[in-house]
LOLOMI-74208 format. One record per residue: residue number from 0; residue in three letters; x, y, z negated of N, C-alpha, C, CB in turn. Coordinates in nm, 3 decimals. Glycine has a CB too. Layout:
% LOLOMI-74208
[pt NUM,'ALA',[X,Y,Z],[X,Y,Z],[X,Y,Z],[X,Y,Z]]
...
//
This chain:
% LOLOMI-74208
[pt 0,'MET',[0.085,-0.117,0.000],[0.000,0.000,0.000],[0.089,0.123,0.000],[-0.097,0.000,-0.122]]
[pt 1,'ARG',[0.059,0.218,0.088],[0.142,0.337,0.107],[0.058,0.461,0.076],[0.199,0.344,0.251]]
[pt 2,'PRO',[0.104,0.545,-0.018],[0.026,0.665,-0.050],[0.028,0.764,0.066],[0.080,0.733,-0.178]]
[pt 3,'GLY',[-0.088,0.821,0.099],[-0.100,0.916,0.208],[-0.012,1.039,0.188],[-0.243,0.957,0.223]]
[pt 4,'VAL',[0.008,1.079,0.062],[0.089,1.197,0.033],[0.233,1.178,0.081],[0.087,1.228,-0.117]]
[pt 5,'LEU',[0.281,1.055,0.090],[0.415,1.027,0.140],[0.425,1.065,0.286],[0.450,0.879,0.120]]
[pt 6,'ASP',[0.326,1.027,0.367],[0.327,1.061,0.509],[0.306,1.209,0.532],[0.221,0.983,0.582]]
[pt 7,'GLU',[0.224,1.271,0.449],[0.193,1.414,0.467],[0.307,1.505,0.425],[0.069,1.450,0.389]]
[pt 8,'LEU',[0.375,1.474,0.315],[0.472,1.566,0.257],[0.618,1.523,0.272],[0.442,1.583,0.112]]
[pt 9,'GLY',[0.645,1.393,0.285],[0.782,1.343,0.283],[0.816,1.288,0.146],[0.881,1.454,0.321]]
[pt 10,'LEU',[0.931,1.222,0.134],[0.963,1.150,0.011],[0.979,1.238,-0.112],[1.089,1.074,0.031]]
[pt 11,'VAL',[1.066,1.338,-0.108],[1.091,1.418,-0.229],[0.967,1.495,-0.272],[1.206,1.516,-0.204]]
[pt 12,'PRO',[0.896,1.565,-0.180],[0.772,1.630,-0.224],[0.666,1.531,-0.274],[0.715,1.712,-0.110]]
[pt 13,'ALA',[0.660,1.412,-0.213],[0.563,1.311,-0.258],[0.595,1.266,-0.400],[0.560,1.189,-0.163]]
[pt 14,'LEU',[0.724,1.246,-0.428],[0.762,1.209,-0.565],[0.729,1.321,-0.663],[0.912,1.177,-0.572]]
[pt 15,'GLY',[0.747,1.445,-0.619],[0.708,1.559,-0.702],[0.560,1.559,-0.731],[0.747,1.689,-0.636]]
[pt 16,'TRP',[0.481,1.533,-0.630],[0.335,1.530,-0.646],[0.295,1.418,-0.743],[0.264,1.510,-0.509]]
[pt 17,'ILE',[0.353,1.300,-0.724],[0.324,1.188,-0.813],[0.365,1.220,-0.955],[0.394,1.060,-0.765]]
[pt 18,'GLY',[0.484,1.279,-0.969],[0.532,1.315,-1.101],[0.442,1.415,-1.170],[0.671,1.371,-1.092]]
[pt 19,'GLU',[0.400,1.515,-1.096],[0.316,1.621,-1.154],[0.177,1.571,-1.191],[0.304,1.736,-1.057]]
[pt 20,'HIS',[0.118,1.487,-1.106],[-0.021,1.445,-1.126],[-0.040,1.318,-1.208],[-0.084,1.426,-0.994]]
[pt 21,'THR',[0.061,1.231,-1.211],[0.040,1.106,-1.283],[0.139,1.082,-1.396],[0.047,0.992,-1.187]]
[pt 22,'LEU',[0.264,1.122,-1.377],[0.364,1.091,-1.479],[0.379,1.199,-1.586],[0.496,1.069,-1.412]]
[pt 23,'ARG',[0.378,1.323,-1.546],[0.397,1.432,-1.643],[0.292,1.428,-1.754],[0.392,1.566,-1.572]]
[pt 24,'PRO',[0.164,1.404,-1.724],[0.066,1.397,-1.834],[0.097,1.285,-1.934],[-0.073,1.375,-1.776]]
[pt 25,'LEU',[0.174,1.185,-1.892],[0.214,1.076,-1.982],[0.344,1.107,-2.055],[0.229,0.946,-1.904]]
[pt 26,'GLY',[0.405,1.222,-2.028],[0.532,1.257,-2.090],[0.653,1.199,-2.021],[0.532,1.213,-2.230]]
[pt 27,'ILE',[0.639,1.164,-1.891],[0.749,1.106,-1.814],[0.802,1.209,-1.716],[0.704,0.979,-1.739]]
[pt 28,'ASP',[0.934,1.226,-1.712],[1.000,1.315,-1.616],[1.077,1.231,-1.515],[1.096,1.414,-1.689]]
[pt 29,'ILE',[1.087,1.283,-1.392],[1.166,1.220,-1.286],[1.273,1.319,-1.245],[1.077,1.177,-1.163]]
[pt 30,'HIS',[1.396,1.270,-1.233],[1.508,1.354,-1.190],[1.576,1.281,-1.075],[1.609,1.382,-1.308]]
[pt 31,'LEU',[1.590,1.347,-0.959],[1.655,1.288,-0.842],[1.780,1.367,-0.810],[1.559,1.286,-0.720]]
[pt 32,'GLU',[1.886,1.296,-0.774],[2.004,1.364,-0.727],[2.089,1.272,-0.641],[2.086,1.417,-0.845]]
[pt 33,'ARG',[2.172,1.335,-0.562],[2.267,1.261,-0.480],[2.405,1.284,-0.539],[2.260,1.306,-0.329]]
[pt 34,'ARG',[2.474,1.175,-0.569],[2.611,1.181,-0.619],[2.700,1.110,-0.519],[2.623,1.116,-0.763]]
[pt 35,'SER',[2.772,1.187,-0.440],[2.860,1.133,-0.339],[2.779,1.041,-0.246],[2.979,1.056,-0.404]]
[pt 36,'GLU',[2.805,0.912,-0.248],[2.732,0.819,-0.161],[2.627,0.739,-0.236],[2.829,0.724,-0.094]]
[pt 37,'VAL',[2.574,0.794,-0.344],[2.475,0.723,-0.424],[2.356,0.814,-0.454],[2.538,0.673,-0.556]]
[pt 38,'ALA',[2.236,0.761,-0.435],[2.114,0.832,-0.476],[2.079,0.781,-0.616],[1.994,0.809,-0.374]]
[pt 39,'VAL',[2.050,0.876,-0.706],[2.021,0.841,-0.844],[1.884,0.897,-0.882],[2.131,0.894,-0.940]]
[pt 40,'MET',[1.797,0.811,-0.934],[1.668,0.853,-0.986],[1.665,0.817,-1.133],[1.549,0.787,-0.907]]
[pt 41,'THR',[1.635,0.917,-1.217],[1.626,0.893,-1.360],[1.484,0.923,-1.406],[1.730,0.979,-1.439]]
[pt 42,'LEU',[1.422,0.827,-1.471],[1.290,0.846,-1.531],[1.311,0.848,-1.682],[1.189,0.733,-1.488]]
[pt 43,'SER',[1.254,0.945,-1.749],[1.268,0.950,-1.894],[1.136,0.989,-1.957],[1.378,1.050,-1.936]]
[pt 44,'ASP',[1.112,0.938,-2.077],[0.991,0.973,-2.149],[1.026,1.029,-2.285],[0.898,0.850,-2.162]]
[pt 45,'ASP',[0.925,1.068,-2.357],[0.943,1.134,-2.486],[0.923,1.040,-2.605],[0.848,1.251,-2.498]]
[pt 46,'GLY',[0.919,0.911,-2.579],[0.903,0.816,-2.687],[0.765,0.756,-2.698],[0.938,0.879,-2.814]]
[pt 47,'ARG',[0.670,0.806,-2.618],[0.533,0.756,-2.627],[0.505,0.642,-2.530],[0.436,0.868,-2.601]]
[pt 48,'CYS',[0.590,0.620,-2.431],[0.554,0.527,-2.323],[0.610,0.387,-2.341],[0.603,0.581,-2.192]]
[pt 49,'LEU',[0.736,0.367,-2.314],[0.795,0.234,-2.317],[0.874,0.215,-2.446],[0.886,0.212,-2.195]]
[pt 50,'GLU',[0.835,0.115,-2.523],[0.906,0.087,-2.648],[0.988,-0.040,-2.631],[0.807,0.073,-2.766]]
[pt 51,'PRO',[1.108,-0.044,-2.691],[1.190,-0.165,-2.679],[1.114,-0.288,-2.727],[1.320,-0.150,-2.759]]
[pt 52,'GLY',[1.124,-0.396,-2.651],[1.060,-0.521,-2.691],[0.913,-0.529,-2.658],[1.076,-0.540,-2.835]]
[pt 53,'LYS',[0.852,-0.422,-2.611],[0.709,-0.424,-2.580],[0.681,-0.485,-2.443],[0.652,-0.283,-2.586]]
[pt 54,'ALA',[0.775,-0.472,-2.349],[0.751,-0.522,-2.215],[0.789,-0.669,-2.208],[0.830,-0.441,-2.111]]
[pt 55,'SER',[0.690,-0.754,-2.205],[0.714,-0.898,-2.194],[0.680,-0.941,-2.052],[0.629,-0.979,-2.298]]
[pt 56,'PRO',[0.725,-1.060,-2.010],[0.688,-1.106,-1.876],[0.537,-1.106,-1.853],[0.742,-1.245,-1.853]]
[pt 57,'THR',[0.460,-1.138,-1.956],[0.314,-1.141,-1.942],[0.259,-1.001,-1.918],[0.250,-1.203,-2.066]]
[pt 58,'THR',[0.303,-0.904,-1.998],[0.251,-0.767,-1.980],[0.302,-0.707,-1.850],[0.291,-0.679,-2.097]]
[pt 59,'GLU',[0.424,-0.743,-1.808],[0.473,-0.691,-1.681],[0.389,-0.743,-1.565],[0.621,-0.730,-1.660]]
[pt 60,'ARG',[0.350,-0.871,-1.568],[0.265,-0.924,-1.462],[0.129,-0.856,-1.463],[0.247,-1.076,-1.477]]
[pt 61,'ALA',[0.078,-0.828,-1.580],[-0.054,-0.765,-1.589],[-0.052,-0.622,-1.537],[-0.102,-0.766,-1.733]]
[pt 62,'ARG',[0.059,-0.552,-1.554],[0.068,-0.411,-1.513],[0.129,-0.395,-1.375],[0.149,-0.333,-1.614]]
[pt 63,'GLY',[0.190,-0.496,-1.321],[0.257,-0.482,-1.192],[0.392,-0.549,-1.200],[0.272,-0.335,-1.152]]
[pt 64,'LEU',[0.490,-0.495,-1.131],[0.620,-0.559,-1.122],[0.713,-0.524,-1.237],[0.684,-0.523,-0.994]]
[pt 65,'GLY',[0.697,-0.410,-1.299],[0.776,-0.374,-1.415],[0.925,-0.363,-1.387],[0.755,-0.473,-1.521]]
[pt 66,'LEU',[1.001,-0.371,-1.494],[1.146,-0.355,-1.485],[1.212,-0.467,-1.403],[1.207,-0.351,-1.624]]
[pt 67,'ALA',[1.160,-0.588,-1.414],[1.217,-0.698,-1.337],[1.204,-0.671,-1.188],[1.149,-0.833,-1.373]]
[pt 68,'GLY',[1.090,-0.620,-1.145],[1.069,-0.586,-1.005],[1.158,-0.471,-0.961],[0.925,-0.551,-0.981]]
[pt 69,'MET',[1.177,-0.372,-1.049],[1.266,-0.260,-1.017],[1.409,-0.310,-0.998],[1.261,-0.153,-1.128]]
[pt 70,'ARG',[1.452,-0.398,-1.088],[1.589,-0.451,-1.079],[1.607,-0.533,-0.951],[1.621,-0.537,-1.202]]
[pt 71,'GLU',[1.508,-0.613,-0.918],[1.517,-0.696,-0.798],[1.526,-0.609,-0.673],[1.395,-0.791,-0.788]]
[pt 72,'ARG',[1.442,-0.508,-0.663],[1.443,-0.420,-0.546],[1.573,-0.341,-0.537],[1.323,-0.324,-0.550]]
[pt 73,'ALA',[1.621,-0.290,-0.648],[1.747,-0.216,-0.648],[1.862,-0.308,-0.605],[1.776,-0.156,-0.789]]
[pt 74,'SER',[1.862,-0.431,-0.654],[1.966,-0.526,-0.619],[1.965,-0.557,-0.469],[1.949,-0.656,-0.699]]
[pt 75,'LEU',[1.847,-0.568,-0.411],[1.837,-0.593,-0.266],[1.899,-0.481,-0.184],[1.691,-0.611,-0.226]]
[pt 76,'LEU',[1.903,-0.360,-0.242],[1.962,-0.245,-0.174],[2.106,-0.219,-0.219],[1.878,-0.122,-0.199]]
[pt 77,'GLY',[2.162,-0.311,-0.298],[2.298,-0.296,-0.347],[2.308,-0.204,-0.468],[2.385,-0.245,-0.238]]
[pt 78,'GLY',[2.196,-0.176,-0.531],[2.195,-0.084,-0.644],[2.176,-0.153,-0.777],[2.087,0.017,-0.627]]
[pt 79,'GLN',[2.151,-0.071,-0.877],[2.132,-0.125,-1.011],[2.035,-0.039,-1.091],[2.265,-0.136,-1.084]]
[pt 80,'VAL',[1.980,-0.098,-1.196],[1.889,-0.030,-1.287],[1.946,-0.041,-1.427],[1.744,-0.091,-1.280]]
[pt 81,'GLN',[1.955,0.073,-1.495],[2.001,0.076,-1.634],[1.888,0.130,-1.721],[2.131,0.163,-1.650]]
[pt 82,'VAL',[1.867,0.067,-1.836],[1.761,0.110,-1.927],[1.822,0.139,-2.064],[1.650,0.002,-1.938]]
[pt 83,'GLU',[1.793,0.256,-2.116],[1.833,0.293,-2.253],[1.707,0.334,-2.326],[1.941,0.408,-2.254]]
[pt 84,'SER',[1.688,0.282,-2.446],[1.566,0.313,-2.520],[1.596,0.323,-2.669],[1.458,0.208,-2.494]]
[pt 85,'VAL',[1.540,0.426,-2.732],[1.553,0.445,-2.876],[1.411,0.465,-2.930],[1.647,0.567,-2.911]]
[pt 86,'ILE',[1.372,0.382,-3.025],[1.237,0.390,-3.081],[1.210,0.531,-3.133],[1.218,0.286,-3.195]]
[pt 87,'GLY',[1.098,0.586,-3.090],[1.056,0.719,-3.133],[1.124,0.834,-3.061],[1.080,0.732,-3.276]]
[pt 88,'LYS',[1.232,0.806,-2.988],[1.304,0.912,-2.917],[1.280,0.908,-2.767],[1.452,0.901,-2.945]]
[pt 89,'GLY',[1.252,0.790,-2.713],[1.224,0.781,-2.571],[1.307,0.678,-2.499],[1.244,0.911,-2.508]]
[pt 90,'THR',[1.276,0.665,-2.372],[1.341,0.568,-2.285],[1.392,0.640,-2.162],[1.245,0.454,-2.246]]
[pt 91,'ARG',[1.508,0.597,-2.114],[1.562,0.651,-1.989],[1.593,0.534,-1.898],[1.691,0.739,-2.014]]
[pt 92,'ILE',[1.536,0.537,-1.778],[1.561,0.436,-1.676],[1.633,0.505,-1.562],[1.428,0.367,-1.627]]
[pt 93,'ARG',[1.751,0.453,-1.530],[1.832,0.514,-1.424],[1.849,0.412,-1.311],[1.971,0.560,-1.479]]
[pt 94,'VAL',[1.806,0.452,-1.191],[1.817,0.366,-1.073],[1.919,0.430,-0.980],[1.678,0.349,-1.001]]
[pt 95,'SER',[2.024,0.354,-0.946],[2.129,0.401,-0.857],[2.129,0.313,-0.733],[2.269,0.399,-0.927]]
[pt 96,'ILE',[2.120,0.378,-0.616],[2.117,0.306,-0.489],[2.225,0.365,-0.398],[1.975,0.314,-0.421]]
[pt 97,'PRO',[2.317,0.282,-0.346],[2.416,0.336,-0.253],[2.348,0.381,-0.123],[2.525,0.231,-0.223]]
[pt 98,'LEU',[2.394,0.493,-0.071],[2.340,0.545,0.054],[2.416,0.485,0.171],[2.346,0.699,0.057]]
[pt 99,'PRO',[2.348,0.467,0.285],[2.417,0.412,0.402],[2.526,0.507,0.450],[2.317,0.384,0.515]]
[pt 100,'VAL',[2.635,0.449,0.501],[2.744,0.528,0.555],[2.701,0.579,0.692],[2.876,0.445,0.564]]
[pt 101,'GLU',[2.717,0.709,0.714],[2.681,0.768,0.843],[2.783,0.722,0.949],[2.677,0.925,0.834]]
[pt 102,'THR',[2.733,0.696,1.069],[2.821,0.652,1.175],[2.882,0.769,1.251],[2.747,0.562,1.271]]
[pt 103,'SER',[2.830,0.887,1.230],[2.881,1.005,1.299],[2.914,1.114,1.197],[2.779,1.057,1.403]]
[pt 104,'SER',[3.029,1.179,1.215],[3.065,1.288,1.124],[2.975,1.408,1.146],[3.211,1.328,1.143]]
[pt 105,'ALA',[2.903,1.412,1.257],[2.810,1.522,1.283],[2.689,1.515,1.190],[2.764,1.521,1.430]]
[pt 106,'LEU',[2.666,1.398,1.133],[2.552,1.381,1.044],[2.596,1.391,0.899],[2.483,1.245,1.070]]
[pt 107,'GLU',[2.650,1.506,0.860],[2.694,1.527,0.723],[2.575,1.525,0.629],[2.771,1.659,0.710]]
[pt 108,'PRO',[2.582,1.447,0.521],[2.470,1.445,0.426],[2.453,1.578,0.356],[2.490,1.335,0.323]]
[pt 109,'GLN',[2.330,1.618,0.338],[2.298,1.741,0.269],[2.278,1.708,0.122],[2.173,1.810,0.329]]
[pt 110,'PRO',[2.350,1.777,0.032],[2.331,1.748,-0.111],[2.193,1.790,-0.157],[2.438,1.820,-0.194]]
[pt 111,'PHE',[2.139,1.714,-0.248],[2.012,1.754,-0.309],[2.018,1.723,-0.457],[1.892,1.681,-0.243]]
[pt 112,'LYS',[1.951,1.804,-0.532],[1.937,1.781,-0.675],[1.801,1.838,-0.710],[2.054,1.847,-0.760]]
[pt 113,'THR',[1.712,1.752,-0.752],[1.575,1.793,-0.777],[1.528,1.739,-0.910],[1.482,1.746,-0.665]]
[pt 114,'ARG',[1.458,1.819,-0.983],[1.394,1.775,-1.106],[1.245,1.789,-1.083],[1.441,1.857,-1.232]]
[pt 115,'LEU',[1.172,1.679,-1.098],[1.029,1.679,-1.073],[0.954,1.674,-1.203],[0.989,1.562,-0.984]]
//
């Protein structure tokens, strides 16, 4: 299933829209940036959302793919997922994906750093 806002706005604006309308009310922030040849997305909450030990395989199946699905997808792209969580302080999930090497020097990557 593909959200229409992705086709209408593009990836970064679509993530901003999703963040503003669905994640921010839950206390979740999304931060996107490009570091050299790696795209990094960091999701963080204020301690109300994901608690250590709460996500079990059963609850992950009930809610969707969860962290296991995120790790699998990142791995397929050569990336990784790191999770840090402190009870009452919040959780930070960092997804790092290597970017493809450009075949032409004329296609210089444009740096981006966005906080949604």
